[in-house]
SETI-672589 format. One line per field, with one value per residue (C-alpha): x negated, y negated, z negated; residue number from 1. Coordinates in nm, 3 decimals. Example, Ala and Ser with C-alpha at 12.3 -4.5 7.8 and 13.67 -1.06 7.14 Angstrom:
// SETI-672589
u	[-1.230:-1.367]
v	[0.450:0.106]
w	[-0.780:-0.714]
pos	[1:2]
***
This chain:
// SETI-672589
u	[-0.006:-0.152:-0.045:-0.115:-0.091:0.190:0.054:0.415:0.574:0.223:0.350:0.156:0.372:0.391:0.456:0.763:0.762:0.490:0.692:0.697:0.990:1.030:1.043:1.071:0.776:0.514:0.228:-0.069:-0.387:-0.607:-0.509:-0.765:-0.645:-0.614:-0.928:-0.973:-0.938:-0.615:-0.472:-0.586:-0.406:-0.091:-0.077:-0.189:-0.303:-0.207:0.035:0.130:0.189:0.545:0.481:0.464:0.746:0.892:0.948:1.173:0.950:0.877:0.527:0.329:0.270:0.585:0.452:0.224:0.190:0.383:0.235:0.386:0.168:0.207:0.360:0.528:0.536:0.226:0.251:-0.061:-0.025:-0.184:-0.521:-0.496:-0.767:-0.879:-0.850:-0.957:-0.673:-0.694:-0.405:-0.324:-0.235:-0.202:-0.506:-0.440:-0.593:-0.393:-0.074:-0.110:-0.198:0.110:0.338:0.239:0.288:0.644:0.739:0.648:0.805:1.099:1.108:0.767:0.969:1.117:0.776:0.589:0.611:0.459:0.169:0.024:-0.348:-0.409:-0.705:-0.773:-0.860:-0.941:-0.705:-0.769:-0.475:-0.411:-0.282:-0.179:-0.415:-0.291:-0.497:-0.477:-0.573:-0.602:-0.555:-0.921:-0.902:-0.699:-0.980:-0.952:-0.610:-0.670:-0.926:-0.710:-0.434:-0.651:-0.808:-0.530:-0.221:-0.025:-0.039:0.227:0.300:0.644:0.609:0.861:0.960:1.057:1.295:1.661:1.797:1.714:1.976:1.988:2.204:2.204:1.872:1.703:1.614:1.721:1.519:1.675:1.463:1.552:1.407:1.355:1.526:1.591:1.306:1.422:1.220:1.281:1.063:0.879:0.798:0.940:1.253:1.395:1.093:1.085:1.445:1.408:1.124:1.271:1.603:1.418:1.260:1.599:1.791:1.540:1.576:1.195:0.934:0.707:0.991:1.058:0.683:0.652:0.966:0.835:0.489:0.646:0.845]
v	[0.001:-0.321:-0.670:-0.989:-1.377:-1.538:-1.879:-2.015:-1.919:-1.842:-1.496:-1.169:-0.955:-0.611:-0.725:-0.572:-0.567:-0.832:-1.058:-1.191:-1.029:-1.332:-1.611:-1.406:-1.610:-1.423:-1.276:-1.105:-0.966:-1.117:-1.459:-1.615:-1.753:-2.130:-2.300:-2.377:-2.732:-2.684:-2.486:-2.729:-3.012:-2.791:-2.675:-2.998:-3.064:-2.868:-3.105:-2.879:-2.521:-2.405:-2.089:-1.705:-1.566:-1.238:-1.263:-1.009:-0.848:-0.499:-0.344:-0.656:-0.795:-0.931:-1.097:-1.410:-1.769:-2.041:-2.371:-2.698:-2.858:-3.181:-2.992:-2.698:-2.395:-2.183:-1.813:-1.660:-1.291:-1.176:-0.997:-0.631:-0.556:-0.211:-0.189:0.111:0.205:0.489:0.716:1.021:1.359:1.713:1.929:2.223:2.505:2.365:2.333:2.688:2.831:2.671:2.761:3.120:3.106:2.954:3.253:3.493:3.281:3.067:2.820:2.672:2.524:2.259:2.153:2.204:1.836:1.707:1.961:1.967:1.849:1.534:1.411:1.053:1.015:0.696:0.622:0.358:0.145:-0.160:-0.490:-0.799:-1.085:-1.440:-1.673:-2.023:-2.308:-2.675:-2.982:-2.967:-2.606:-2.727:-2.644:-2.286:-2.235:-2.195:-1.917:-1.741:-1.752:-1.595:-1.335:-1.205:-1.049:-1.121:-1.480:-1.684:-2.049:-2.205:-2.536:-2.805:-2.853:-2.496:-2.504:-2.583:-2.559:-2.437:-2.322:-2.141:-1.829:-1.598:-1.733:-1.684:-1.946:-1.882:-2.058:-2.082:-2.143:-2.264:-1.946:-1.614:-1.454:-1.625:-1.611:-1.523:-1.636:-1.568:-1.727:-1.484:-1.745:-2.072:-2.049:-2.372:-2.571:-2.373:-2.455:-2.817:-2.868:-2.665:-2.865:-3.191:-3.045:-2.909:-3.232:-3.463:-3.606:-3.644:-3.384:-3.672:-3.851:-3.545:-3.492:-3.850:-3.833:-3.512:-3.646:-3.965:-3.742]
w	[0.008:0.111:-0.026:0.167:0.054:0.252:0.361:0.360:0.019:-0.148:-0.291:-0.259:-0.056:0.134:0.488:0.662:1.038:1.041:0.828:0.468:0.289:0.069:0.337:0.649:0.798:1.011:0.831:0.962:0.794:1.094:0.999:0.764:0.428:0.392:0.247:-0.125:-0.021:0.160:-0.140:-0.394:-0.219:-0.191:-0.550:-0.712:-1.054:-1.387:-1.579:-1.869:-1.971:-1.989:-2.178:-2.159:-1.933:-1.788:-1.417:-1.241:-0.971:-0.827:-0.827:-0.940:-1.292:-1.436:-1.750:-1.764:-1.826:-1.622:-1.553:-1.423:-1.154:-0.962:-0.691:-0.818:-1.047:-1.089:-1.229:-1.376:-1.499:-1.824:-1.804:-1.936:-2.199:-2.335:-2.710:-2.919:-3.154:-3.433:-3.439:-3.672:-3.516:-3.684:-3.633:-3.399:-3.628:-3.934:-3.751:-3.620:-3.969:-4.129:-3.851:-3.889:-4.257:-4.215:-4.002:-4.275:-4.554:-4.427:-4.732:-4.581:-4.293:-4.535:-4.628:-4.308:-4.195:-4.512:-4.543:-4.203:-4.202:-3.986:-3.792:-3.681:-3.321:-3.120:-2.836:-2.568:-2.485:-2.269:-2.434:-2.244:-2.285:-2.184:-1.984:-2.109:-1.869:-1.930:-1.702:-1.653:-1.495:-1.200:-0.966:-1.056:-0.928:-0.552:-0.637:-0.882:-0.627:-0.358:-0.555:-0.799:-0.628:-0.948:-0.901:-0.715:-0.652:-0.595:-0.431:-0.541:-0.182:-0.149:-0.448:-0.394:-0.734:-1.087:-1.324:-1.660:-1.687:-1.986:-2.124:-1.810:-1.533:-1.182:-0.933:-0.592:-0.291:0.051:0.194:0.014:-0.280:-0.610:-0.881:-1.225:-1.523:-1.893:-2.163:-2.383:-2.669:-2.786:-2.576:-2.701:-2.588:-2.255:-2.182:-2.284:-2.017:-1.747:-1.805:-1.742:-1.422:-1.300:-1.357:-1.201:-0.842:-0.826:-0.967:-1.048:-1.236:-1.442:-1.521:-1.630:-1.850:-2.017:-2.078:-2.231:-2.487]
pos	[1:2:3:4:5:6:7:8:9:10:11:12:13:14:15:16:17:18:19:20:21:22:23:24:25:26:27:28:29:30:31:32:33:34:35:36:37:38:39:40:41:42:43:44:45:46:47:48:49:50:51:52:53:54:55:56:57:58:59:60:61:62:63:64:65:66:67:68:69:70:71:72:73:74:75:76:77:78:79:80:81:82:83:84:85:86:87:88:89:90:91:92:93:94:95:96:97:98:99:100:101:102:103:104:105:106:107:108:109:110:111:112:113:114:115:116:117:118:119:120:121:122:123:124:125:126:127:128:129:130:131:132:133:134:135:136:137:138:139:140:141:142:143:144:145:146:147:148:149:150:151:152:153:154:155:156:157:158:159:160:161:162:163:164:165:166:167:168:169:170:171:172:173:174:175:176:177:178:179:180:181:182:183:184:185:186:187:188:189:190:191:192:193:194:195:196:197:198:199:200:201:202:203:204:205:206:207:208:209:210:211:212:213]
***
């Protein structure tokens, strides 16, 4: 399965019949990606962090950080870090011994769960690690978009309407399916800021109003 960065809607997608399934624009692997300068101009500067969110999507990372830029919304998925975790489990030999004893003397079945010997094992698990960017990290946005298939950018010009339904924001685009975003932390603050963006006739006006508050 191969994903390509759509140069029209700035989503990583699996092309279907040579077109982006999100915006239906033509997409080809042979066409070079926009330059970092072009993407930098398109995305704009980081203005503020909206917070951790869950995005409804298939196959690609669905949890990450959502940022407001001067030109749209930028989603940066969490990194996955390996962490060693200690877990207890019954030893194989002890479990077999007590199970055989319980077959001979049935009352042991009642105490079997409490007397089994346990051993501690180290287990490697993956935990999400949020990536925090500041306004000074705006130059990193193009490179992150081109190298991380989990990243996507929603241009303000591509957004037709944003509405809150059942604690989840539905972002309607002029082309492509709606993007559904749900805050994972500080929902009240997230809804407040998104509401200002949704009600504003101008993205710049909403940003200035939010910063003033």
